[in-house]
Biotite code that builds the C-alpha atoms (Angstrom):
import biotite.structure as struc

atoms = struc.array([
    struc.Atom([-5.539, 1.986, -0.185], chain_id="A", res_id=1, res_name="LEU", atom_name="CA", element="C"),
    struc.Atom([-5.025, 2.692, -3.802], chain_id="A", res_id=2, res_name="ARG", atom_name="CA", element="C"),
    struc.Atom([-2.256, 4.968, -5.148], chain_id="A", res_id=3, res_name="ASP", atom_name="CA", element="C"),
    struc.Atom([-4.335, 7.749, -7.177], chain_id="A", res_id=4, res_name="PRO", atom_name="CA", element="C"),
    struc.Atom([-1.441, 7.855, -9.609], chain_id="A", res_id=5, res_name="ASN", atom_name="CA", element="C"),
    struc.Atom([-2.127, 4.291, -10.874], chain_id="A", res_id=6, res_name="LEU", atom_name="CA", element="C"),
    struc.Atom([-4.483, 4.771, -13.989], chain_id="A", res_id=7, res_name="VAL", atom_name="CA", element="C"),
    struc.Atom([-5.934, 2.016, -16.019], chain_id="A", res_id=8, res_name="GLU", atom_name="CA", element="C"),
    struc.Atom([-5.548, 2.036, -19.754], chain_id="A", res_id=9, res_name="ILE", atom_name="CA", element="C"),
    struc.Atom([-7.340, 0.233, -22.531], chain_id="A", res_id=10, res_name="THR", atom_name="CA", element="C"),
    struc.Atom([-5.254, -1.062, -25.661], chain_id="A", res_id=11, res_name="PHE", atom_name="CA", element="C"),
    struc.Atom([-5.207, -3.136, -28.393], chain_id="A", res_id=12, res_name="ASP", atom_name="CA", element="C"),
    struc.Atom([-1.615, -5.099, -28.135], chain_id="A", res_id=13, res_name="LEU", atom_name="CA", element="C"),
    struc.Atom([-1.810, -7.278, -31.289], chain_id="A", res_id=14, res_name="GLU", atom_name="CA", element="C"),
    struc.Atom([-3.912, -5.178, -33.617], chain_id="A", res_id=15, res_name="GLY", atom_name="CA", element="C"),
    struc.Atom([-6.756, -7.768, -33.786], chain_id="A", res_id=16, res_name="ASN", atom_name="CA", element="C"),
    struc.Atom([-9.409, -5.684, -32.037], chain_id="A", res_id=17, res_name="GLY", atom_name="CA", element="C"),
    struc.Atom([-9.050, -7.678, -28.770], chain_id="A", res_id=18, res_name="GLN", atom_name="CA", element="C"),
    struc.Atom([-8.876, -4.957, -26.090], chain_id="A", res_id=19, res_name="MET", atom_name="CA", element="C"),
    struc.Atom([-6.715, -5.385, -23.041], chain_id="A", res_id=20, res_name="GLU", atom_name="CA", element="C"),
    struc.Atom([-6.390, -3.524, -20.002], chain_id="A", res_id=21, res_name="THR", atom_name="CA", element="C"),
    struc.Atom([-3.269, -2.584, -17.723], chain_id="A", res_id=22, res_name="ALA", atom_name="CA", element="C"),
    struc.Atom([-2.400, -0.128, -14.920], chain_id="A", res_id=23, res_name="GLU", atom_name="CA", element="C"),
    struc.Atom([0.328, 2.350, -15.613], chain_id="A", res_id=24, res_name="ILE", atom_name="CA", element="C"),
    struc.Atom([1.815, 4.746, -13.138], chain_id="A", res_id=25, res_name="TYR", atom_name="CA", element="C"),
    struc.Atom([1.836, 8.443, -13.841], chain_id="A", res_id=26, res_name="LEU", atom_name="CA", element="C"),
    struc.Atom([4.311, 10.350, -11.800], chain_id="A", res_id=27, res_name="PRO", atom_name="CA", element="C"),
    struc.Atom([2.896, 13.341, -10.040], chain_id="A", res_id=28, res_name="PRO", atom_name="CA", element="C"),
    struc.Atom([3.976, 16.843, -10.267], chain_id="A", res_id=29, res_name="ASN", atom_name="CA", element="C"),
    struc.Atom([6.773, 17.010, -7.691], chain_id="A", res_id=30, res_name="VAL", atom_name="CA", element="C"),
    struc.Atom([5.241, 20.015, -6.045], chain_id="A", res_id=31, res_name="THR", atom_name="CA", element="C"),
    struc.Atom([2.452, 17.560, -4.680], chain_id="A", res_id=32, res_name="SER", atom_name="CA", element="C"),
    struc.Atom([4.991, 16.319, -2.373], chain_id="A", res_id=33, res_name="PHE", atom_name="CA", element="C"),
    struc.Atom([5.329, 19.574, -0.458], chain_id="A", res_id=34, res_name="TYR", atom_name="CA", element="C"),
    struc.Atom([2.860, 20.865, 2.222], chain_id="A", res_id=35, res_name="LYS", atom_name="CA", element="C"),
    struc.Atom([0.318, 23.387, 1.105], chain_id="A", res_id=36, res_name="GLU", atom_name="CA", element="C"),
    struc.Atom([0.822, 27.026, 2.263], chain_id="A", res_id=37, res_name="GLY", atom_name="CA", element="C"),
    struc.Atom([1.405, 30.301, 0.662], chain_id="A", res_id=38, res_name="GLY", atom_name="CA", element="C"),
    struc.Atom([1.868, 31.278, -2.805], chain_id="A", res_id=39, res_name="ASP", atom_name="CA", element="C"),
    struc.Atom([5.568, 30.460, -2.848], chain_id="A", res_id=40, res_name="ARG", atom_name="CA", element="C"),
    struc.Atom([6.674, 27.452, -4.950], chain_id="A", res_id=41, res_name="LYS", atom_name="CA", element="C"),
    struc.Atom([9.436, 25.390, -3.159], chain_id="A", res_id=42, res_name="PRO", atom_name="CA", element="C"),
    struc.Atom([12.903, 25.768, -5.180], chain_id="A", res_id=43, res_name="GLN", atom_name="CA", element="C"),
    struc.Atom([14.314, 22.994, -7.046], chain_id="A", res_id=44, res_name="GLY", atom_name="CA", element="C"),
    struc.Atom([10.673, 21.530, -8.036], chain_id="A", res_id=45, res_name="THR", atom_name="CA", element="C"),
    struc.Atom([11.095, 21.559, -11.569], chain_id="A", res_id=46, res_name="GLU", atom_name="CA", element="C"),
    struc.Atom([11.467, 18.284, -13.560], chain_id="A", res_id=47, res_name="ALA", atom_name="CA", element="C"),
    struc.Atom([15.083, 18.033, -14.846], chain_id="A", res_id=48, res_name="VAL", atom_name="CA", element="C"),
    struc.Atom([16.529, 15.795, -17.473], chain_id="A", res_id=49, res_name="LYS", atom_name="CA", element="C"),
    struc.Atom([19.379, 13.906, -15.863], chain_id="A", res_id=50, res_name="PRO", atom_name="CA", element="C"),
    struc.Atom([23.036, 14.548, -17.167], chain_id="A", res_id=51, res_name="LYS", atom_name="CA", element="C"),
    struc.Atom([24.028, 10.712, -17.184], chain_id="A", res_id=52, res_name="SER", atom_name="CA", element="C"),
    struc.Atom([21.985, 7.628, -17.997], chain_id="A", res_id=53, res_name="LYS", atom_name="CA", element="C"),
    struc.Atom([23.880, 5.954, -15.324], chain_id="A", res_id=54, res_name="GLY", atom_name="CA", element="C"),
    struc.Atom([22.202, 2.806, -13.695], chain_id="A", res_id=55, res_name="LEU", atom_name="CA", element="C"),
    struc.Atom([22.423, 1.453, -10.171], chain_id="A", res_id=56, res_name="SER", atom_name="CA", element="C"),
    struc.Atom([22.937, -2.146, -8.614], chain_id="A", res_id=57, res_name="ALA", atom_name="CA", element="C"),
    struc.Atom([21.303, -3.074, -5.722], chain_id="A", res_id=58, res_name="LYS", atom_name="CA", element="C"),
    struc.Atom([22.154, -6.585, -3.908], chain_id="A", res_id=59, res_name="PHE", atom_name="CA", element="C"),
    struc.Atom([20.331, -7.913, -1.041], chain_id="A", res_id=60, res_name="ILE", atom_name="CA", element="C"),
    struc.Atom([21.523, -10.680, 1.015], chain_id="A", res_id=61, res_name="ASN", atom_name="CA", element="C"),
    struc.Atom([18.189, -12.632, 2.252], chain_id="A", res_id=62, res_name="LEU", atom_name="CA", element="C"),
    struc.Atom([20.321, -15.745, 3.399], chain_id="A", res_id=63, res_name="SER", atom_name="CA", element="C"),
    struc.Atom([21.311, -16.509, 6.867], chain_id="A", res_id=64, res_name="GLU", atom_name="CA", element="C"),
    struc.Atom([24.869, -16.236, 5.832], chain_id="A", res_id=65, res_name="ARG", atom_name="CA", element="C"),
    struc.Atom([27.526, -13.661, 5.015], chain_id="A", res_id=66, res_name="ASP", atom_name="CA", element="C"),
    struc.Atom([28.103, -13.084, 1.398], chain_id="A", res_id=67, res_name="LEU", atom_name="CA", element="C"),
    struc.Atom([30.664, -11.104, -0.639], chain_id="A", res_id=68, res_name="GLN", atom_name="CA", element="C"),
    struc.Atom([30.027, -8.872, -3.810], chain_id="A", res_id=69, res_name="VAL", atom_name="CA", element="C"),
    struc.Atom([32.650, -9.116, -6.283], chain_id="A", res_id=70, res_name="PHE", atom_name="CA", element="C"),
    struc.Atom([33.173, -7.005, -9.320], chain_id="A", res_id=71, res_name="TRP", atom_name="CA", element="C"),
    struc.Atom([34.979, -8.235, -12.545], chain_id="A", res_id=72, res_name="GLU", atom_name="CA", element="C"),
    struc.Atom([36.605, -5.268, -14.149], chain_id="A", res_id=73, res_name="PRO", atom_name="CA", element="C"),
    struc.Atom([37.024, -6.929, -17.484], chain_id="A", res_id=74, res_name="SER", atom_name="CA", element="C"),
    struc.Atom([36.950, -10.396, -19.331], chain_id="A", res_id=75, res_name="ALA", atom_name="CA", element="C"),
    struc.Atom([40.753, -9.993, -19.406], chain_id="A", res_id=76, res_name="ASN", atom_name="CA", element="C"),
    struc.Atom([41.162, -9.252, -15.838], chain_id="A", res_id=77, res_name="SER", atom_name="CA", element="C"),
    struc.Atom([42.931, -11.879, -14.013], chain_id="A", res_id=78, res_name="PRO", atom_name="CA", element="C"),
    struc.Atom([41.274, -11.371, -10.438], chain_id="A", res_id=79, res_name="LYS", atom_name="CA", element="C"),
    struc.Atom([37.673, -10.085, -9.513], chain_id="A", res_id=80, res_name="PRO", atom_name="CA", element="C"),
    struc.Atom([37.611, -7.246, -6.760], chain_id="A", res_id=81, res_name="VAL", atom_name="CA", element="C"),
    struc.Atom([35.819, -7.788, -3.694], chain_id="A", res_id=82, res_name="MET", atom_name="CA", element="C"),
    struc.Atom([33.647, -4.778, -3.119], chain_id="A", res_id=83, res_name="MET", atom_name="CA", element="C"),
    struc.Atom([31.682, -5.480, 0.160], chain_id="A", res_id=84, res_name="ARG", atom_name="CA", element="C"),
    struc.Atom([31.161, -8.026, 2.408], chain_id="A", res_id=85, res_name="SER", atom_name="CA", element="C"),
    struc.Atom([27.419, -8.404, 3.277], chain_id="A", res_id=86, res_name="MET", atom_name="CA", element="C"),
    struc.Atom([25.954, -9.529, 6.537], chain_id="A", res_id=87, res_name="PRO", atom_name="CA", element="C"),
    struc.Atom([22.690, -11.593, 6.628], chain_id="A", res_id=88, res_name="PRO", atom_name="CA", element="C"),
    struc.Atom([19.651, -9.471, 5.657], chain_id="A", res_id=89, res_name="PHE", atom_name="CA", element="C"),
    struc.Atom([21.621, -6.556, 4.598], chain_id="A", res_id=90, res_name="SER", atom_name="CA", element="C"),
    struc.Atom([21.917, -4.484, 1.316], chain_id="A", res_id=91, res_name="ALA", atom_name="CA", element="C"),
    struc.Atom([24.281, -2.927, -0.704], chain_id="A", res_id=92, res_name="TYR", atom_name="CA", element="C"),
    struc.Atom([24.253, -0.504, -3.891], chain_id="A", res_id=93, res_name="GLY", atom_name="CA", element="C"),
    struc.Atom([26.572, 0.896, -6.085], chain_id="A", res_id=94, res_name="THR", atom_name="CA", element="C"),
    struc.Atom([26.889, 2.712, -9.332], chain_id="A", res_id=95, res_name="ALA", atom_name="CA", element="C"),
    struc.Atom([26.907, 0.738, -12.603], chain_id="A", res_id=96, res_name="SER", atom_name="CA", element="C"),
    struc.Atom([26.551, 0.594, -16.276], chain_id="A", res_id=97, res_name="TYR", atom_name="CA", element="C"),
    struc.Atom([25.296, -1.953, -18.897], chain_id="A", res_id=98, res_name="THR", atom_name="CA", element="C"),
    struc.Atom([27.575, -5.115, -19.130], chain_id="A", res_id=99, res_name="GLY", atom_name="CA", element="C"),
    struc.Atom([28.926, -4.547, -15.588], chain_id="A", res_id=100, res_name="HIS", atom_name="CA", element="C"),
    struc.Atom([29.657, -7.972, -14.117], chain_id="A", res_id=101, res_name="LEU", atom_name="CA", element="C"),
    struc.Atom([29.127, -8.700, -10.551], chain_id="A", res_id=102, res_name="PHE", atom_name="CA", element="C"),
    struc.Atom([28.754, -11.972, -8.599], chain_id="A", res_id=103, res_name="PHE", atom_name="CA", element="C"),
    struc.Atom([27.965, -13.023, -4.878], chain_id="A", res_id=104, res_name="LEU", atom_name="CA", element="C"),
    struc.Atom([30.091, -15.565, -3.091], chain_id="A", res_id=105, res_name="GLN", atom_name="CA", element="C"),
    struc.Atom([29.960, -17.332, 0.227], chain_id="A", res_id=106, res_name="ASP", atom_name="CA", element="C"),
    struc.Atom([33.289, -16.832, 1.751], chain_id="A", res_id=107, res_name="PRO", atom_name="CA", element="C"),
    struc.Atom([33.069, -20.123, 3.573], chain_id="A", res_id=108, res_name="VAL", atom_name="CA", element="C"),
    struc.Atom([31.997, -22.587, 0.503], chain_id="A", res_id=109, res_name="THR", atom_name="CA", element="C"),
    struc.Atom([33.374, -20.512, -2.431], chain_id="A", res_id=110, res_name="LYS", atom_name="CA", element="C"),
])
């Protein structure tokens, strides 16, 4: 089953006349996610520009061991902060920003 919002485009990446193709994803109108019916448009279906350019970080433990997620508040910080203990095959997410430092550690082997 092919996503109808994948569209093939053709372009000249290097400007030498050699055409290349790629697929891009065109986000659908948000109203297409709602069931058809009536003339009323669901509330909150207009696209809005986010107030923040914040990022998120997601950590996925695909190992068979417990892992700990640590955050380093700054380069001058004497001690990292443990954010979460992650059991095997679990995930954890948090707000982040560019330059935010995290690391994962096995509590047994450190």
